[in-house]
N, C-alpha and C positions, 0 to 999 in steps of 0.2 A: 497702707493696711497693717504695717508693722506694729502700730500702737496696740493692737489687740493681742500681741504675743507677749510671752514672758521675756525676761531679759536674755535667758539662754536661747529662747526661740528666735529672738531678734538677731542674736549673734550668728545663727545658722541661716537665716533668711537673707542670703546674700547672693549676688550674681556669681556664676561660675568664673573661675580664673580664665584668662585668655587661652592658657594651655589646655585646660579641660574642655573648653569650647572647641578648640582645634581638634581634639581627639574625636568629639562627637560629630563635628561637621564633616570629617573625613569619612565617617560611616554613611552619612547622608548622600555625599557626592563622591562615592568611591570610584577609583580608577577601574576601567575595564577596557582592554585593548580593542574590543569590537564596538561596544555601545557607548563608552565614555572615555575615549583615549586621552582627554585632557583633565580627567578627574583627579581627585586628591588621593594621595598615597600615605597611609599611616605607618610611619616607622618609629612612632613615639610610644607605642604600647607594647609591653613585653609579653607577647603571645607567640606561640610557635604555630605557623601555618604549614610547616614542611611535611607533616605526616598526616594531614587531614584525611586523605583517602584511606590510609592504613588504619587509622583510629576508628573511622566510621565503619569500615568492614569488620573490624574486630568487635565493635559494640553490637553490630547487627548479628554476628555469630552468637555473642553472649546472650542477647535478648532471645534468640531463637531456641536456645537450650536452657533458658532460665525458668525455674519453677517459682511462681508467686504463691506464697502461703498467706493465710489470714493475718499472720503477724506482720506481714509486709505492707498491709494497707491501713493499719491502725497505729495509734501512738506507740512509741517505744521510748527508751531513755533519750532525753533531749541531748545528752552528751555523747550519743552514739550507741547503736545496738551492740550487743555482745559479739555477734558474728563479725560485724564490720571492724570493731576495735581489735578483735583477735586477728583478723586478716592484716590490718595495719601493723600490729605488733610483730607478726611473723616476717612481713616484708622488710620493715625497718630494723628489726633485729639483725637480719642478714646484712643489710646495707651498712649499718652503723658498727656493729660489733663482730660480724662474721658468725660462723657456726661454732667456734671453739671458745668464745668468751664465757667467763663465769657470770658476767652481768646479763640480766635477762629483762627484756621489755615485755610487759604483759598488758592486757587490756586495762588493767587498773592504773596504768601509767598514762593513759591516753584520754583526752577530751576532744570531741569533735565540735566544729563550728562552721558557720557559713563562710568559709574562706580563711586563708592564712591571716588576712587583716584582722578578722574577728578574733582569731587565736592570740594574735599579738596584743590586741586591745584588752582582752581578758587578762592576759599576763600583766600588762601595765597596770590594770585596775587593782589586781590583787597583790602586787608586789610594791606598789608605790602609792603615795597620796598626792592630791593636786599640788603642783609646785615642786615636787621632787624631780630629780635629774637622772637621766640616763646618758652616759657618755657613749658616743657613736663614732667609730673610725670613719673619716670622711675622705672622699665623697661617699655619700650613702643614699640609698633608695629614698626618693622623695616621699613615697607613701608612708614611710615610718612616721612622718609628722601627723598624717591623718590617723594612723593606727594608734599612736600613743598620746597625741596632744589634743585632738579635737574633742573627745568626750572624757578620756581618762585623765586629761590635764597634766600629763607628764611632760616635762621640758627636756628637749634633746639638745645636747651640746656637742658640736663636732670636734673631733680630735684628728688633727692632721698628722698622722703617724706613719704614713707610707705603707707599702705592702709588708714591711717588717713588723708592723704593730709595735713600734718602739715603746718601751716602758717609760722613758723620759717624757714623751709626749702625753701619755696617760697621767703620769704624776703631776705634770704641769697643769693639765686641765682640771684634775681633781682638786689640787691645792687652790686654784683660782675660784672654783665653785664653793669650797669650804670657806674661803676668805670672804666671799660674798654672802655668806650666811645660808647657803643652799645645802640641802641634804642629797647627796649622791647615793642612789640605791643600786646602781648596777651598770653593766656594759651591755649594749645591744649591737650585734654585728651580724653580717651575712657572709657566708662562704659557699660558692663563689660570690665575690663582692658585686653588688649592683650599685653603680652602673659600669664598673671597670671590667669585671669578669675575672678578677684575680682569684685564684684558688690559694688560700693562705696555707703556707707550709706549717706543719705541726710544731716545729721549733719556734715559730713566730706566734702561733696561737698560745703557746705556753707562756708568752709574755703577758697576754690578757689574763690567763688563769692565775698566774702568780700575782699579778697586780690585784685582782679581785679577792684572792685569798688574803693578801696582806691587809686590805681595807674592809674585809667582811662584806663583799658586794655580791649581788646576783649576776648571773650571766644568762642573757637571752640570745640564743644562737639560731638565726633564721637560716634554715638549710633547704629552702624551697627549690634550689637549683642543683641539688646534690648529684642528680643523675644526668646532668647536661655537660659533663666534662668531655669536651671535644678534643683536647690536646692529649694524645696518647702517652706523652711523657709525664703528665701531671697525675698525682694521686690525691684524691679528696679524702679528708679525714674529719669526722664529727668531733665537736668539742666534748661530747659525752664519752668518747673513747679515750680522750687524753686526761680528763680530770681525775684526780685521785679519789679513792673510795670515800674518804671523809668529806669530800666536797661535792659528791654526786648530786645531792639533793638541792644544790644551789644553781644547777645548770638546767635550763629549760629550752627545749628545742621546738621550733615550729616548722611546719611544712604543709604541702597541699598537693592536689592533683592538677593544679593549673599549669605548671611549667614543664616538669619532667614528662607528664602524661599528655600534655597538650589539651587539657580539659578545663580551661579557664571558666567556661560557661557553667560548669557543674557547681561552682561555688562551694567547694568542700575542702576545708583545711583542718588542722588539728595541732595540738600541743602535746609534747611528751615531757613528763616531769616525774622525778622520783621523790618529790615532796608530797606526802599525803594531804597536807593542809592546803597546798596550792591546788591540787586536784579537786578537793572537796569544794573549795571556793569557786573554781571554774565550773564545776558541775552545776552548781546553783545558778551561776550566770548564764549557762547554756540554755536555760529555759527560754531565753529571748532569741535564740539563734539556731534552733534545731534544723538539721538537714533532712530533706524528704526521705522517708523510708525506702521509697523506690530507688532514689539515687544511691542510697547506701547499699542496697541489694546489688545494683549494677556494678558498683565499684568493688564490692566484696568479690563478686565473680571475676571481675577484671584482674584483681590481685592474685586470683587462683589460676587464671588462664595460662596454659602452657605456651601460648604465643607471646606473652608479655615480654620476656627477656629479649626476644628478637625485635619487638617493636621499639623498646628503649634503645637498643643498639642501633637500629635504623635511624632513630632521631639524632643520636650522637654523630653518626656518619654524615647525615645531611647538614647538621650544624657546622661540622668541620669544613665541608665544602662551601657553605654559605659564608662562613667567617673568612676563609681565604679569598673568596671572590670579592667580598666587600673591601677588605684591607687593600687588595691590589687596585681596585677601582679608585679608592680614596687616594692611594699613593700616586696615581696618575695625575691627580689635580693638586698634588703637593700637600695633602692632608696627612699628618702623622697620627698614628693611633697608639694607645697603650696596649701592650700584649695582654691578651685574654686567654685563659685556659678553660673557662667554663661560662655558663650563662648563655643568653641569646641576644647579646648586645655588644657594641663596640663603643669605646670612649675615644672621640676623635677631636683633634685640635684644628678648628676652623678659623683661628685668630687672624690668619693672613688675609682673610676676606672682610675683616672688620675695619670700619673707618677709624675707630679708636678702640684701644685695648682696655675697655672698661666693661662692666656688667651692663651698662646702658647700651654700649655698642654691641654686646652679645645679643640683647633682645632685639635690637634693630636688624641684625643679621637674621635672627630667627624669623622675624616678621617678613623679611624678604624671601627667605627660603619657603616659608609657608604660603605667603600671599602670591608670590610670582611663580615659583616653581611648583607650588601645590604639593610639597612634601613636608610632612610633619615629623620633625625630630625634636629632641628635648634639650633645652639649654642647660649647661652645667650648673648654673647658679641654683637651680631647684634641688640639686644634689649636694649642696654646700661645697661646691668646688672652690678651691682657694684662688684659682686663676681664671679670669674670663676667657671665653673663646672655645671652651670644651663643650661638645654636644654628645649625647647618647643616641646611638642609632640601633634600633632593634631590627636586625637583618633577617630574622627567621621567617621570611616570606617566600612565595613561589619564585623560582629563578627568573621567570619573565618579568615579575614585578621588580625584583632587584635590578634587573637590566635597565628597566625604565627609570628607576631612581638614579642609577649611575649616569644615565644619559642626561637627565635633568641637572644633576649636580655638575656635570661637565660645563654647563653654561656659565658657571661662576667664574671661570677663567677666560671667558670670551670678552 
């Protein structure tokens, strides 16, 4: 039946990847210790299940004291109501700049969309043309490809620069793209890094800023995990805080309520930009991706709730416990992990269990872990990992579920 579709329609009318199918099948046959003890366990999707009870209780409180006005049941600005954008501006002003900074985030710097993916796609659409290139420190979040390439048609080029974000690696990647006749429009990166969990140090982030200023490039900083820093010794810093005044309009931040607030199902994200032209373009694009006014009202009240700081702190504490538990369990089967300071995942080296150290061998091991152990974790190749054998494990599940995953993974050494 594809013949009835346009060429672009045909390009999208394709089967889901095995990895996406795995994600959905785990939902259909989900593990339950009582009713389905042999069910699937999904450790491949970056969602936090650790504070479900607390989030639900707080939302119920908010709903009980919330007043719904006529404006909350009709159309509002597709790029976000004034009240919601003002609430976001206040919260992220404090998070990014603190209370003493001369820089001020206002509602005019914010565009709302149905998820962080949509905010990223809109930025890709307005900052680059089809075929243009964004350089991305690797390994990087596999969803960036969907966000930037599927419809916006921006090409992503991995830069293997390590946690130091070395200038030499960026220069080499840039020169190779220019030599190939490509136009590089910017750098896209996330801190904490997904899938590794690295919180980039400010002095290393300055490498990115200096490189982009030298070549007149945009910076897209995905800061969706900014409030999941579970290592008490690590300090997170926004790119917006580091960039000099004259380059502030070239930095664009994305975030959402999916990770830090454990509200992935609310599908609400946003972009922050100090470039009025970028904001205007995204406001027009937001016509296609407005967020429910009721959802905006609930989230506005959530950001004002006095209980919110305690909830976010509880999430960080639970993440720290879960991280330590998973690292120890992996160590017991000889699996080494890269140190993570934030995020809700671990990047782990399973290469010792591969028949051959190739990316084909990596997929073979993934199929075994998913098919036989019924545990879904994500192979490193989808994150542009340089070496085969690395897997991302999203550990932010209930302790009993993590225990069951560890028990199943133990069978790899038997």
